[in-house]
mmJSON file of the N, C-alpha and C atoms, coordinates in Angstrom:
{"data_MODEL":{"atom_site":{
"group_PDB":["ATOM","ATOM","ATOM","ATOM","ATOM","ATOM","ATOM","ATOM","ATOM","ATOM","ATOM","ATOM","ATOM","ATOM","ATOM","ATOM","ATOM","ATOM","ATOM","ATOM","ATOM","ATOM","ATOM","ATOM","ATOM","ATOM","ATOM","ATOM","ATOM","ATOM","ATOM","ATOM","ATOM","ATOM","ATOM","ATOM","ATOM","ATOM","ATOM","ATOM","ATOM","ATOM","ATOM","ATOM","ATOM","ATOM","ATOM","ATOM","ATOM","ATOM","ATOM","ATOM","ATOM","ATOM","ATOM","ATOM","ATOM","ATOM","ATOM","ATOM","ATOM","ATOM","ATOM","ATOM","ATOM","ATOM","ATOM","ATOM","ATOM","ATOM","ATOM","ATOM","ATOM","ATOM","ATOM","ATOM","ATOM","ATOM","ATOM","ATOM","ATOM","ATOM","ATOM","ATOM","ATOM","ATOM","ATOM","ATOM","ATOM","ATOM","ATOM","ATOM","ATOM","ATOM","ATOM","ATOM","ATOM","ATOM","ATOM","ATOM","ATOM","ATOM","ATOM","ATOM","ATOM","ATOM","ATOM","ATOM","ATOM","ATOM","ATOM","ATOM","ATOM","ATOM","ATOM","ATOM","ATOM","ATOM","ATOM","ATOM","ATOM","ATOM","ATOM","ATOM","ATOM","ATOM","ATOM","ATOM","ATOM","ATOM","ATOM","ATOM","ATOM","ATOM","ATOM","ATOM","ATOM","ATOM","ATOM","ATOM","ATOM","ATOM","ATOM","ATOM","ATOM","ATOM","ATOM","ATOM","ATOM","ATOM","ATOM","ATOM","ATOM","ATOM","ATOM","ATOM","ATOM","ATOM","ATOM","ATOM","ATOM","ATOM","ATOM","ATOM","ATOM","ATOM","ATOM","ATOM","ATOM","ATOM","ATOM","ATOM","ATOM","ATOM","ATOM","ATOM","ATOM","ATOM","ATOM","ATOM","ATOM","ATOM","ATOM","ATOM","ATOM","ATOM","ATOM","ATOM","ATOM","ATOM","ATOM","ATOM","ATOM","ATOM","ATOM","ATOM","ATOM","ATOM","ATOM","ATOM","ATOM","ATOM","ATOM","ATOM","ATOM","ATOM","ATOM","ATOM","ATOM","ATOM","ATOM","ATOM","ATOM","ATOM","ATOM","ATOM","ATOM","ATOM","ATOM","ATOM","ATOM","ATOM","ATOM","ATOM","ATOM","ATOM","ATOM","ATOM","ATOM","ATOM","ATOM"],
"id":[1,2,3,4,5,6,7,8,9,10,11,12,13,14,15,16,17,18,19,20,21,22,23,24,25,26,27,28,29,30,31,32,33,34,35,36,37,38,39,40,41,42,43,44,45,46,47,48,49,50,51,52,53,54,55,56,57,58,59,60,61,62,63,64,65,66,67,68,69,70,71,72,73,74,75,76,77,78,79,80,81,82,83,84,85,86,87,88,89,90,91,92,93,94,95,96,97,98,99,100,101,102,103,104,105,106,107,108,109,110,111,112,113,114,115,116,117,118,119,120,121,122,123,124,125,126,127,128,129,130,131,132,133,134,135,136,137,138,139,140,141,142,143,144,145,146,147,148,149,150,151,152,153,154,155,156,157,158,159,160,161,162,163,164,165,166,167,168,169,170,171,172,173,174,175,176,177,178,179,180,181,182,183,184,185,186,187,188,189,190,191,192,193,194,195,196,197,198,199,200,201,202,203,204,205,206,207,208,209,210,211,212,213,214,215,216,217,218,219,220,221,222,223,224,225,226,227,228,229,230,231],
"type_symbol":["N","C","C","N","C","C","N","C","C","N","C","C","N","C","C","N","C","C","N","C","C","N","C","C","N","C","C","N","C","C","N","C","C","N","C","C","N","C","C","N","C","C","N","C","C","N","C","C","N","C","C","N","C","C","N","C","C","N","C","C","N","C","C","N","C","C","N","C","C","N","C","C","N","C","C","N","C","C","N","C","C","N","C","C","N","C","C","N","C","C","N","C","C","N","C","C","N","C","C","N","C","C","N","C","C","N","C","C","N","C","C","N","C","C","N","C","C","N","C","C","N","C","C","N","C","C","N","C","C","N","C","C","N","C","C","N","C","C","N","C","C","N","C","C","N","C","C","N","C","C","N","C","C","N","C","C","N","C","C","N","C","C","N","C","C","N","C","C","N","C","C","N","C","C","N","C","C","N","C","C","N","C","C","N","C","C","N","C","C","N","C","C","N","C","C","N","C","C","N","C","C","N","C","C","N","C","C","N","C","C","N","C","C","N","C","C","N","C","C","N","C","C","N","C","C","N","C","C","N","C","C"],
"label_atom_id":["N","CA","C","N","CA","C","N","CA","C","N","CA","C","N","CA","C","N","CA","C","N","CA","C","N","CA","C","N","CA","C","N","CA","C","N","CA","C","N","CA","C","N","CA","C","N","CA","C","N","CA","C","N","CA","C","N","CA","C","N","CA","C","N","CA","C","N","CA","C","N","CA","C","N","CA","C","N","CA","C","N","CA","C","N","CA","C","N","CA","C","N","CA","C","N","CA","C","N","CA","C","N","CA","C","N","CA","C","N","CA","C","N","CA","C","N","CA","C","N","CA","C","N","CA","C","N","CA","C","N","CA","C","N","CA","C","N","CA","C","N","CA","C","N","CA","C","N","CA","C","N","CA","C","N","CA","C","N","CA","C","N","CA","C","N","CA","C","N","CA","C","N","CA","C","N","CA","C","N","CA","C","N","CA","C","N","CA","C","N","CA","C","N","CA","C","N","CA","C","N","CA","C","N","CA","C","N","CA","C","N","CA","C","N","CA","C","N","CA","C","N","CA","C","N","CA","C","N","CA","C","N","CA","C","N","CA","C","N","CA","C","N","CA","C","N","CA","C","N","CA","C","N","CA","C","N","CA","C","N","CA","C","N","CA","C","N","CA","C"],
"label_alt_id":[null,null,null,null,null,null,null,null,null,null,null,null,null,null,null,null,null,null,null,null,null,null,null,null,null,null,null,null,null,null,null,null,null,null,null,null,null,null,null,null,null,null,null,null,null,null,null,null,null,null,null,null,null,null,null,null,null,null,null,null,null,null,null,null,null,null,null,null,null,null,null,null,null,null,null,null,null,null,null,null,null,null,null,null,null,null,null,null,null,null,null,null,null,null,null,null,null,null,null,null,null,null,null,null,null,null,null,null,null,null,null,null,null,null,null,null,null,null,null,null,null,null,null,null,null,null,null,null,null,null,null,null,null,null,null,null,null,null,null,null,null,null,null,null,null,null,null,null,null,null,null,null,null,null,null,null,null,null,null,null,null,null,null,null,null,null,null,null,null,null,null,null,null,null,null,null,null,null,null,null,null,null,null,null,null,null,null,null,null,null,null,null,null,null,null,null,null,null,null,null,null,null,null,null,null,null,null,null,null,null,null,null,null,null,null,null,null,null,null,null,null,null,null,null,null,null,null,null,null,null,null],
"label_comp_id":["MET","MET","MET","LYS","LYS","LYS","ILE","ILE","ILE","ASN","ASN","ASN","TRP","TRP","TRP","LYS","LYS","LYS","GLN","GLN","GLN","LYS","LYS","LYS","LEU","LEU","LEU","THR","THR","THR","SER","SER","SER","ARG","ARG","ARG","LYS","LYS","LYS","PHE","PHE","PHE","TRP","TRP","TRP","ALA","ALA","ALA","ALA","ALA","ALA","VAL","VAL","VAL","THR","THR","THR","GLY","GLY","GLY","PHE","PHE","PHE","VAL","VAL","VAL","THR","THR","THR","ALA","ALA","ALA","ILE","ILE","ILE","MET","MET","MET","VAL","VAL","VAL","ALA","ALA","ALA","PHE","PHE","PHE","GLY","GLY","GLY","ALA","ALA","ALA","ASN","ASN","ASN","ASP","ASP","ASP","LEU","LEU","LEU","THR","THR","THR","ILE","ILE","ILE","GLU","GLU","GLU","GLN","GLN","GLN","VAL","VAL","VAL","ALA","ALA","ALA","SER","SER","SER","VAL","VAL","VAL","ILE","ILE","ILE","SER","SER","SER","ALA","ALA","ALA","SER","SER","SER","ALA","ALA","ALA","VAL","VAL","VAL","LEU","LEU","LEU","ILE","ILE","ILE","ALA","ALA","ALA","TYR","TYR","TYR","ILE","ILE","ILE","ILE","ILE","ILE","GLY","GLY","GLY","GLU","GLU","GLU","GLY","GLY","GLY","MET","MET","MET","VAL","VAL","VAL","ASP","ASP","ASP","ALA","ALA","ALA","ALA","ALA","ALA","ARG","ARG","ARG","ALA","ALA","ALA","GLY","GLY","GLY","SER","SER","SER","GLN","GLN","GLN","THR","THR","THR","LYS","LYS","LYS","GLY","GLY","GLY","GLU","GLU","GLU","ASP","ASP","ASP","GLU","GLU","GLU","GLN","GLN","GLN","ASN","ASN","ASN","GLU","GLU","GLU","HIS","HIS","HIS"],
"label_asym_id":["A","A","A","A","A","A","A","A","A","A","A","A","A","A","A","A","A","A","A","A","A","A","A","A","A","A","A","A","A","A","A","A","A","A","A","A","A","A","A","A","A","A","A","A","A","A","A","A","A","A","A","A","A","A","A","A","A","A","A","A","A","A","A","A","A","A","A","A","A","A","A","A","A","A","A","A","A","A","A","A","A","A","A","A","A","A","A","A","A","A","A","A","A","A","A","A","A","A","A","A","A","A","A","A","A","A","A","A","A","A","A","A","A","A","A","A","A","A","A","A","A","A","A","A","A","A","A","A","A","A","A","A","A","A","A","A","A","A","A","A","A","A","A","A","A","A","A","A","A","A","A","A","A","A","A","A","A","A","A","A","A","A","A","A","A","A","A","A","A","A","A","A","A","A","A","A","A","A","A","A","A","A","A","A","A","A","A","A","A","A","A","A","A","A","A","A","A","A","A","A","A","A","A","A","A","A","A","A","A","A","A","A","A","A","A","A","A","A","A","A","A","A","A","A","A","A","A","A","A","A","A"],
"label_entity_id":["1","1","1","1","1","1","1","1","1","1","1","1","1","1","1","1","1","1","1","1","1","1","1","1","1","1","1","1","1","1","1","1","1","1","1","1","1","1","1","1","1","1","1","1","1","1","1","1","1","1","1","1","1","1","1","1","1","1","1","1","1","1","1","1","1","1","1","1","1","1","1","1","1","1","1","1","1","1","1","1","1","1","1","1","1","1","1","1","1","1","1","1","1","1","1","1","1","1","1","1","1","1","1","1","1","1","1","1","1","1","1","1","1","1","1","1","1","1","1","1","1","1","1","1","1","1","1","1","1","1","1","1","1","1","1","1","1","1","1","1","1","1","1","1","1","1","1","1","1","1","1","1","1","1","1","1","1","1","1","1","1","1","1","1","1","1","1","1","1","1","1","1","1","1","1","1","1","1","1","1","1","1","1","1","1","1","1","1","1","1","1","1","1","1","1","1","1","1","1","1","1","1","1","1","1","1","1","1","1","1","1","1","1","1","1","1","1","1","1","1","1","1","1","1","1","1","1","1","1","1","1"],
"label_seq_id":[1,1,1,2,2,2,3,3,3,4,4,4,5,5,5,6,6,6,7,7,7,8,8,8,9,9,9,10,10,10,11,11,11,12,12,12,13,13,13,14,14,14,15,15,15,16,16,16,17,17,17,18,18,18,19,19,19,20,20,20,21,21,21,22,22,22,23,23,23,24,24,24,25,25,25,26,26,26,27,27,27,28,28,28,29,29,29,30,30,30,31,31,31,32,32,32,33,33,33,34,34,34,35,35,35,36,36,36,37,37,37,38,38,38,39,39,39,40,40,40,41,41,41,42,42,42,43,43,43,44,44,44,45,45,45,46,46,46,47,47,47,48,48,48,49,49,49,50,50,50,51,51,51,52,52,52,53,53,53,54,54,54,55,55,55,56,56,56,57,57,57,58,58,58,59,59,59,60,60,60,61,61,61,62,62,62,63,63,63,64,64,64,65,65,65,66,66,66,67,67,67,68,68,68,69,69,69,70,70,70,71,71,71,72,72,72,73,73,73,74,74,74,75,75,75,76,76,76,77,77,77],
"pdbx_PDB_ins_code":[null,null,null,null,null,null,null,null,null,null,null,null,null,null,null,null,null,null,null,null,null,null,null,null,null,null,null,null,null,null,null,null,null,null,null,null,null,null,null,null,null,null,null,null,null,null,null,null,null,null,null,null,null,null,null,null,null,null,null,null,null,null,null,null,null,null,null,null,null,null,null,null,null,null,null,null,null,null,null,null,null,null,null,null,null,null,null,null,null,null,null,null,null,null,null,null,null,null,null,null,null,null,null,null,null,null,null,null,null,null,null,null,null,null,null,null,null,null,null,null,null,null,null,null,null,null,null,null,null,null,null,null,null,null,null,null,null,null,null,null,null,null,null,null,null,null,null,null,null,null,null,null,null,null,null,null,null,null,null,null,null,null,null,null,null,null,null,null,null,null,null,null,null,null,null,null,null,null,null,null,null,null,null,null,null,null,null,null,null,null,null,null,null,null,null,null,null,null,null,null,null,null,null,null,null,null,null,null,null,null,null,null,null,null,null,null,null,null,null,null,null,null,null,null,null,null,null,null,null,null,null],
"Cartn_x":[25.048,25.401,23.637,23.833,22.679,22.823,22.054,22.231,21.226,21.846,21.555,21.217,19.489,18.653,18.495,18.738,18.767,20.492,21.186,22.295,22.425,21.921,21.178,20.945,19.753,18.547,18.724,20.123,20.29,21.786,22.243,23.401,23.384,24.105,23.663,24.382,25.443,25.737,25.209,24.343,23.527,22.275,22.147,20.891,21.367,22.608,23.529,23.531,23.607,23.841,22.407,21.407,20.211,19.303,19.739,19.446,20.339,21.541,22.513,22.17,21.106,21.293,19.565,18.972,17.712,18.171,18.594,18.996,19.205,20.598,21.027,20.212,18.849,18.193,17.335,16.608,15.766,16.449,17.883,18.52,18.426,18.908,19.104,17.214,16.556,14.958,14.601,15.877,14.751,14.042,13.847,13.22,13.753,12.755,13.037,13.772,14.204,15.227,14.334,12.93,12.26,11.703,11.466,10.969,11.964,13.636,14.371,14.737,14.851,14.616,13.813,12.678,11.503,12.009,12.13,12.378,13.531,14.709,15.762,15.452,14.555,14.018,12.962,12.414,11.431,12.292,13.527,14.345,15.142,15.29,16.284,15.491,13.852,13.356,12.77,12.532,12.156,13.415,15.185,15.627,16.086,15.731,15.907,15.152,13.901,12.417,12.634,13.29,12.959,14.633,15.332,16.526,16.257,15.483,14.631,14.059,13.623,12.554,13.414,13.764,15.099,15.939,16.239,17.095,16.508,15.173,14.416,14.035,13.571,13.451,14.719,15.672,16.738,17.442,17.041,17.254,16.307,15.038,13.722,14.219,14.672,14.653,15.696,17.083,18.16,17.34,17.151,16.1,15.116,14.561,13.694,14.398,15.805,16.341,17.112,17.927,18.107,17.304,16.549,15.279,15.05,14.666,14.236,15.275,16.908,18.208,17.977,17.816,17.783,17.124,15.737,14.281,14.969,15.713,16.541,16.96,17.939,19.053,18.215,17.375,16.738,15.86,15.451,14.569,15.575,16.612,17.871,18.185,18.15,18.868,17.659],
"Cartn_y":[248.088,247.286,246.288,245.561,244.849,243.547,242.444,241.318,240.175,239.495,238.534,237.04,237.36,236.761,234.906,235.28,234.272,233.084,233.762,233.427,232.384,233.22,233.452,231.81,231.74,231.138,229.649,229.542,228.386,228.039,228.635,228.025,227.388,225.979,225.152,225.396,226.829,227.312,228.319,228.963,229.631,229.161,227.557,227.134,226.306,225.807,225.456,225.968,227.804,228.464,228.782,228.694,228.673,228.016,226.585,225.933,225.549,225.73,225.807,226.794,228.3,228.952,228.536,228.539,228.166,227.19,225.881,224.531,225.135,226.436,226.582,227.368,228.244,229.103,227.886,227.112,226.23,225.397,224.948,224.718,225.557,226.86,227.818,227.889,227.707,228.049,226.59,226.016,224.305,223.75,223.589,222.851,221.317,220.318,218.872,218.633,216.943,216.919,216.739,216.174,215.533,217.167,218.229,218.999,219.942,219.669,220.626,220.216,218.413,217.74,217.676,218.033,218.057,219.692,220.725,221.872,222.135,221.424,221.276,220.583,218.971,218.697,219.453,220.21,221.143,222.051,222.706,223.829,223.132,222.316,221.557,221.291,220.773,220.62,221.962,222.661,223.895,224.741,224.093,224.7,224.051,222.63,221.559,222.381,222.394,222.894,224.216,225.349,226.413,226.512,225.719,226.339,225.519,224.266,223.055,224.776,225.295,226.673,227.472,227.792,228.737,228.445,227.294,226.68,226.745,225.913,225.429,227.237,228.105,229.019,230.242,229.676,230.276,229.592,228.06,227.43,227.709,227.762,228.233,229.734,230.585,231.907,231.545,231.12,230.865,230.475,229.127,229.047,229.606,230.397,231.342,232.813,232.414,233.81,233.157,232.234,231.976,231.407,231.0,230.843,232.141,233.232,234.979,234.906,234.774,235.296,234.647,233.249,232.855,233.191,233.756,234.002,235.419,236.075,237.161,237.576,236.774,236.125,235.659,235.111,234.681,235.575,236.42,237.415,238.648,238.854,239.556,239.099,237.415,237.443,236.754],
"Cartn_z":[36.101,35.866,35.595,34.547,34.303,34.209,34.775,35.698,33.942,33.683,32.264,33.276,33.284,34.005,33.345,31.576,30.989,31.52,31.559,32.219,33.756,34.087,35.762,35.915,35.285,35.808,35.349,34.109,33.63,33.896,35.236,35.618,36.941,36.393,37.575,39.052,38.691,40.017,40.711,40.207,41.11,41.798,40.977,41.596,42.827,42.767,44.164,44.977,44.737,45.618,46.315,45.528,46.081,47.134,46.386,47.389,48.681,48.634,49.445,50.526,50.104,51.243,51.797,50.916,51.551,52.522,52.48,53.269,54.833,54.772,55.766,56.661,55.823,56.486,57.232,56.624,57.485,57.966,58.03,59.656,60.367,60.279,61.195,62.329,61.333,62.147,62.367,62.473,62.995,62.659,61.185,60.29,60.465,59.95,60.178,58.835,58.855,57.721,56.262,56.418,55.518,54.82,55.876,55.222,54.249,54.727,54.027,52.999,52.932,51.558,50.662,51.121,50.069,49.729,50.342,49.8,48.393,49.084,48.157,46.568,46.915,45.853,44.598,45.629,44.922,43.852,44.995,44.032,43.169,43.018,41.816,40.892,41.018,40.145,39.101,39.859,39.142,38.273,38.667,38.396,37.121,36.646,35.474,34.824,35.415,34.243,33.558,34.591,34.346,33.137,33.401,32.775,31.271,31.141,29.875,29.124,29.719,29.071,28.264,29.005,28.564,27.304,27.497,26.767,25.381,25.95,24.714,23.525,24.09,23.543,22.894,23.666,22.894,21.596,21.357,20.429,19.484,19.853,19.002,18.203,19.06,18.439,17.837,17.704,17.028,15.598,15.982,14.854,13.85,14.405,13.698,13.174,13.781,13.117,12.046,12.054,10.888,9.64,10.153,8.871,7.99,9.194,8.274,7.837,7.86,7.358,5.992,5.86,4.726,3.99,4.2,3.422,3.015,3.71,3.214,2.208,2.574,1.261,-0.201,0.468,-1.054,-2.18,-1.096,-1.762,-2.424,-1.366,-2.417,-3.764,-3.97,-5.204,-6.597],
"occupancy":[1.0,1.0,1.0,1.0,1.0,1.0,1.0,1.0,1.0,1.0,1.0,1.0,1.0,1.0,1.0,1.0,1.0,1.0,1.0,1.0,1.0,1.0,1.0,1.0,1.0,1.0,1.0,1.0,1.0,1.0,1.0,1.0,1.0,1.0,1.0,1.0,1.0,1.0,1.0,1.0,1.0,1.0,1.0,1.0,1.0,1.0,1.0,1.0,1.0,1.0,1.0,1.0,1.0,1.0,1.0,1.0,1.0,1.0,1.0,1.0,1.0,1.0,1.0,1.0,1.0,1.0,1.0,1.0,1.0,1.0,1.0,1.0,1.0,1.0,1.0,1.0,1.0,1.0,1.0,1.0,1.0,1.0,1.0,1.0,1.0,1.0,1.0,1.0,1.0,1.0,1.0,1.0,1.0,1.0,1.0,1.0,1.0,1.0,1.0,1.0,1.0,1.0,1.0,1.0,1.0,1.0,1.0,1.0,1.0,1.0,1.0,1.0,1.0,1.0,1.0,1.0,1.0,1.0,1.0,1.0,1.0,1.0,1.0,1.0,1.0,1.0,1.0,1.0,1.0,1.0,1.0,1.0,1.0,1.0,1.0,1.0,1.0,1.0,1.0,1.0,1.0,1.0,1.0,1.0,1.0,1.0,1.0,1.0,1.0,1.0,1.0,1.0,1.0,1.0,1.0,1.0,1.0,1.0,1.0,1.0,1.0,1.0,1.0,1.0,1.0,1.0,1.0,1.0,1.0,1.0,1.0,1.0,1.0,1.0,1.0,1.0,1.0,1.0,1.0,1.0,1.0,1.0,1.0,1.0,1.0,1.0,1.0,1.0,1.0,1.0,1.0,1.0,1.0,1.0,1.0,1.0,1.0,1.0,1.0,1.0,1.0,1.0,1.0,1.0,1.0,1.0,1.0,1.0,1.0,1.0,1.0,1.0,1.0,1.0,1.0,1.0,1.0,1.0,1.0,1.0,1.0,1.0,1.0,1.0,1.0,1.0,1.0,1.0,1.0,1.0,1.0],
"B_iso_or_equiv":[0.0,0.0,0.0,0.0,0.0,0.0,0.0,0.0,0.0,0.0,0.0,0.0,0.0,0.0,0.0,0.0,0.0,0.0,0.0,0.0,0.0,0.0,0.0,0.0,0.0,0.0,0.0,0.0,0.0,0.0,0.0,0.0,0.0,0.0,0.0,0.0,0.0,0.0,0.0,0.0,0.0,0.0,0.0,0.0,0.0,0.0,0.0,0.0,0.0,0.0,0.0,0.0,0.0,0.0,0.0,0.0,0.0,0.0,0.0,0.0,0.0,0.0,0.0,0.0,0.0,0.0,0.0,0.0,0.0,0.0,0.0,0.0,0.0,0.0,0.0,0.0,0.0,0.0,0.0,0.0,0.0,0.0,0.0,0.0,0.0,0.0,0.0,0.0,0.0,0.0,0.0,0.0,0.0,0.0,0.0,0.0,0.0,0.0,0.0,0.0,0.0,0.0,0.0,0.0,0.0,0.0,0.0,0.0,0.0,0.0,0.0,0.0,0.0,0.0,0.0,0.0,0.0,0.0,0.0,0.0,0.0,0.0,0.0,0.0,0.0,0.0,0.0,0.0,0.0,0.0,0.0,0.0,0.0,0.0,0.0,0.0,0.0,0.0,0.0,0.0,0.0,0.0,0.0,0.0,0.0,0.0,0.0,0.0,0.0,0.0,0.0,0.0,0.0,0.0,0.0,0.0,0.0,0.0,0.0,0.0,0.0,0.0,0.0,0.0,0.0,0.0,0.0,0.0,0.0,0.0,0.0,0.0,0.0,0.0,0.0,0.0,0.0,0.0,0.0,0.0,0.0,0.0,0.0,0.0,0.0,0.0,0.0,0.0,0.0,0.0,0.0,0.0,0.0,0.0,0.0,0.0,0.0,0.0,0.0,0.0,0.0,0.0,0.0,0.0,0.0,0.0,0.0,0.0,0.0,0.0,0.0,0.0,0.0,0.0,0.0,0.0,0.0,0.0,0.0,0.0,0.0,0.0,0.0,0.0,0.0,0.0,0.0,0.0,0.0,0.0,0.0],
"pdbx_formal_charge":[null,null,null,null,null,null,null,null,null,null,null,null,null,null,null,null,null,null,null,null,null,null,null,null,null,null,null,null,null,null,null,null,null,null,null,null,null,null,null,null,null,null,null,null,null,null,null,null,null,null,null,null,null,null,null,null,null,null,null,null,null,null,null,null,null,null,null,null,null,null,null,null,null,null,null,null,null,null,null,null,null,null,null,null,null,null,null,null,null,null,null,null,null,null,null,null,null,null,null,null,null,null,null,null,null,null,null,null,null,null,null,null,null,null,null,null,null,null,null,null,null,null,null,null,null,null,null,null,null,null,null,null,null,null,null,null,null,null,null,null,null,null,null,null,null,null,null,null,null,null,null,null,null,null,null,null,null,null,null,null,null,null,null,null,null,null,null,null,null,null,null,null,null,null,null,null,null,null,null,null,null,null,null,null,null,null,null,null,null,null,null,null,null,null,null,null,null,null,null,null,null,null,null,null,null,null,null,null,null,null,null,null,null,null,null,null,null,null,null,null,null,null,null,null,null,null,null,null,null,null,null],
"auth_seq_id":[1,1,1,2,2,2,3,3,3,4,4,4,5,5,5,6,6,6,7,7,7,8,8,8,9,9,9,10,10,10,11,11,11,12,12,12,13,13,13,14,14,14,15,15,15,16,16,16,17,17,17,18,18,18,19,19,19,20,20,20,21,21,21,22,22,22,23,23,23,24,24,24,25,25,25,26,26,26,27,27,27,28,28,28,29,29,29,30,30,30,31,31,31,32,32,32,33,33,33,34,34,34,35,35,35,36,36,36,37,37,37,38,38,38,39,39,39,40,40,40,41,41,41,42,42,42,43,43,43,44,44,44,45,45,45,46,46,46,47,47,47,48,48,48,49,49,49,50,50,50,51,51,51,52,52,52,53,53,53,54,54,54,55,55,55,56,56,56,57,57,57,58,58,58,59,59,59,60,60,60,61,61,61,62,62,62,63,63,63,64,64,64,65,65,65,66,66,66,67,67,67,68,68,68,69,69,69,70,70,70,71,71,71,72,72,72,73,73,73,74,74,74,75,75,75,76,76,76,77,77,77],
"auth_comp_id":["MET","MET","MET","LYS","LYS","LYS","ILE","ILE","ILE","ASN","ASN","ASN","TRP","TRP","TRP","LYS","LYS","LYS","GLN","GLN","GLN","LYS","LYS","LYS","LEU","LEU","LEU","THR","THR","THR","SER","SER","SER","ARG","ARG","ARG","LYS","LYS","LYS","PHE","PHE","PHE","TRP","TRP","TRP","ALA","ALA","ALA","ALA","ALA","ALA","VAL","VAL","VAL","THR","THR","THR","GLY","GLY","GLY","PHE","PHE","PHE","VAL","VAL","VAL","THR","THR","THR","ALA","ALA","ALA","ILE","ILE","ILE","MET","MET","MET","VAL","VAL","VAL","ALA","ALA","ALA","PHE","PHE","PHE","GLY","GLY","GLY","ALA","ALA","ALA","ASN","ASN","ASN","ASP","ASP","ASP","LEU","LEU","LEU","THR","THR","THR","ILE","ILE","ILE","GLU","GLU","GLU","GLN","GLN","GLN","VAL","VAL","VAL","ALA","ALA","ALA","SER","SER","SER","VAL","VAL","VAL","ILE","ILE","ILE","SER","SER","SER","ALA","ALA","ALA","SER","SER","SER","ALA","ALA","ALA","VAL","VAL","VAL","LEU","LEU","LEU","ILE","ILE","ILE","ALA","ALA","ALA","TYR","TYR","TYR","ILE","ILE","ILE","ILE","ILE","ILE","GLY","GLY","GLY","GLU","GLU","GLU","GLY","GLY","GLY","MET","MET","MET","VAL","VAL","VAL","ASP","ASP","ASP","ALA","ALA","ALA","ALA","ALA","ALA","ARG","ARG","ARG","ALA","ALA","ALA","GLY","GLY","GLY","SER","SER","SER","GLN","GLN","GLN","THR","THR","THR","LYS","LYS","LYS","GLY","GLY","GLY","GLU","GLU","GLU","ASP","ASP","ASP","GLU","GLU","GLU","GLN","GLN","GLN","ASN","ASN","ASN","GLU","GLU","GLU","HIS","HIS","HIS"],
"auth_asym_id":["A","A","A","A","A","A","A","A","A","A","A","A","A","A","A","A","A","A","A","A","A","A","A","A","A","A","A","A","A","A","A","A","A","A","A","A","A","A","A","A","A","A","A","A","A","A","A","A","A","A","A","A","A","A","A","A","A","A","A","A","A","A","A","A","A","A","A","A","A","A","A","A","A","A","A","A","A","A","A","A","A","A","A","A","A","A","A","A","A","A","A","A","A","A","A","A","A","A","A","A","A","A","A","A","A","A","A","A","A","A","A","A","A","A","A","A","A","A","A","A","A","A","A","A","A","A","A","A","A","A","A","A","A","A","A","A","A","A","A","A","A","A","A","A","A","A","A","A","A","A","A","A","A","A","A","A","A","A","A","A","A","A","A","A","A","A","A","A","A","A","A","A","A","A","A","A","A","A","A","A","A","A","A","A","A","A","A","A","A","A","A","A","A","A","A","A","A","A","A","A","A","A","A","A","A","A","A","A","A","A","A","A","A","A","A","A","A","A","A","A","A","A","A","A","A","A","A","A","A","A","A"],
"auth_atom_id":["N","CA","C","N","CA","C","N","CA","C","N","CA","C","N","CA","C","N","CA","C","N","CA","C","N","CA","C","N","CA","C","N","CA","C","N","CA","C","N","CA","C","N","CA","C","N","CA","C","N","CA","C","N","CA","C","N","CA","C","N","CA","C","N","CA","C","N","CA","C","N","CA","C","N","CA","C","N","CA","C","N","CA","C","N","CA","C","N","CA","C","N","CA","C","N","CA","C","N","CA","C","N","CA","C","N","CA","C","N","CA","C","N","CA","C","N","CA","C","N","CA","C","N","CA","C","N","CA","C","N","CA","C","N","CA","C","N","CA","C","N","CA","C","N","CA","C","N","CA","C","N","CA","C","N","CA","C","N","CA","C","N","CA","C","N","CA","C","N","CA","C","N","CA","C","N","CA","C","N","CA","C","N","CA","C","N","CA","C","N","CA","C","N","CA","C","N","CA","C","N","CA","C","N","CA","C","N","CA","C","N","CA","C","N","CA","C","N","CA","C","N","CA","C","N","CA","C","N","CA","C","N","CA","C","N","CA","C","N","CA","C","N","CA","C","N","CA","C","N","CA","C","N","CA","C","N","CA","C","N","CA","C","N","CA","C","N","CA","C"],
"pdbx_PDB_model_num":[1,1,1,1,1,1,1,1,1,1,1,1,1,1,1,1,1,1,1,1,1,1,1,1,1,1,1,1,1,1,1,1,1,1,1,1,1,1,1,1,1,1,1,1,1,1,1,1,1,1,1,1,1,1,1,1,1,1,1,1,1,1,1,1,1,1,1,1,1,1,1,1,1,1,1,1,1,1,1,1,1,1,1,1,1,1,1,1,1,1,1,1,1,1,1,1,1,1,1,1,1,1,1,1,1,1,1,1,1,1,1,1,1,1,1,1,1,1,1,1,1,1,1,1,1,1,1,1,1,1,1,1,1,1,1,1,1,1,1,1,1,1,1,1,1,1,1,1,1,1,1,1,1,1,1,1,1,1,1,1,1,1,1,1,1,1,1,1,1,1,1,1,1,1,1,1,1,1,1,1,1,1,1,1,1,1,1,1,1,1,1,1,1,1,1,1,1,1,1,1,1,1,1,1,1,1,1,1,1,1,1,1,1,1,1,1,1,1,1,1,1,1,1,1,1,1,1,1,1,1,1]
}}}
């Protein structure tokens, strides 16, 4: 089974699960509240950035593909 990393990394559910897991581990090891909040914030900010970068990359790839397709059709006529 192949994992679709683009889909996973842009999923809010995935990032919520990662944040929840890391937070629970930190609580289990006795991290203080401020540290837990900071780590959760960093994970959330990273998730937004990663989703944006992947999303823009997909949009750019689709745009480039449609431009290439249009050029190919013009060359056929």
